[in-house]
C-alpha angles and dihedrals in degrees: 000000000000128000108223135179111228113229092190138017109281117196114245090003110067151283128289111281096023125122114230137176113236134166114273093241093051090051097046097038102038117010101041098044091050091046091237093129145008134202109282118238121211089254091053091048090055092046091049091053090052091047091050089052091050091049090051091050090048091051090051090049090052090052092049093048092047091050092048092050093048092051095045109117117250089235088066096043093050089060090059108045123178109252116222115187118212139163112255139179122248091268092054097258110148119239110225123352136308104213134180092264092056091048092047092051091049090049090052089053095044101039113061090193089070093065088093093062134075119229090249090061094057124074125178118206109208108212094189142010113269111225104147138042114262142084122315133181121223139146133259115207117203112200116190139158115232123177089348093305123113111231130187125198125190120212123186107236127200117198130193113208105206130184118240114210119231091248092053091047092051091049092051090047092051092049091049091051092053093055 
């Protein structure tokens, strides 16, 4: 058996940066020619162990944050709604649609606790169609894997749909173009 450092994610073998034991023939005939792995040095083995420990700590942190969010009282969450900016007509009717993806992205921007999660781990359940500016209640589902178990946490989410004036939109667009 050979200890190799994976240089890329390899299906059914491991993730990039991890040290794995593979058969000598598999390493020399498949992994090395495709530059998917290299022989692991003792230094790289030590670094991989440290990286694995950091990943485990990060996964535990995600679980803790998800649990705290799901047990936060609604009275606290309602004071800190997620702001979603949209274009709207004079009467407050929203132009276009406000879908779950737009709400999730706004939540990731507005809620610093969500920095630990990937977009694929967050799912917004829209309880109603959003047609007008105003406050809406919905749910954010956080789906993570911890210690090999899939866990799902539900967080009540309050969103404020606010109209962005044409002047504000043009200013933001101009600033984005200069970056």
